[in-house]
Phi, psi and omega in degrees: 000135174263135182234125174263133181254127181292138179212152179256127180288125183246344184197154170257126187261312181220087185296329177295339178251004182064036184253145176219163175264128182239147175245128180241105179049044178085355181251127181260137180210150178274137181225159176270125183255010180309317182299333184248357183285125177232003181197203178302137185296330179304333183289349179275341178301132185090345183281153177260142179217153170273125181253129177223129182041045175081008176243140172279116186262334181201145170278143178224161175274168182299321175296316175297321173298318177294320178290326179291313180298324176296319177295322179291324175298315178300321176298317183297314182292322178298317178300320178296321175295320178292318178301314179296321182290321176298323178292322180293319178295319180291327179289324178294319180292328179295336181279334188282000000 
């Protein structure tokens, strides 16, 4: 399964290589914006994009970005609950 994570483009870092800085939940990382660039790279600053393996794959609006980030947080919480349940089951099996 491929997963795109929403991030906001905050700066152009290496225009000759189509690279920009994106912020994802407070974490900054450099991404390639070639797949979404249709004009001057500076026009991408402030835009939201789905990021997959270091590439901006699609531009999205802020509402879609917020909804996707919330869904990802929910998936993370669900995974933590499943891990806790599995750890509890393993502890119970160890007592028998």
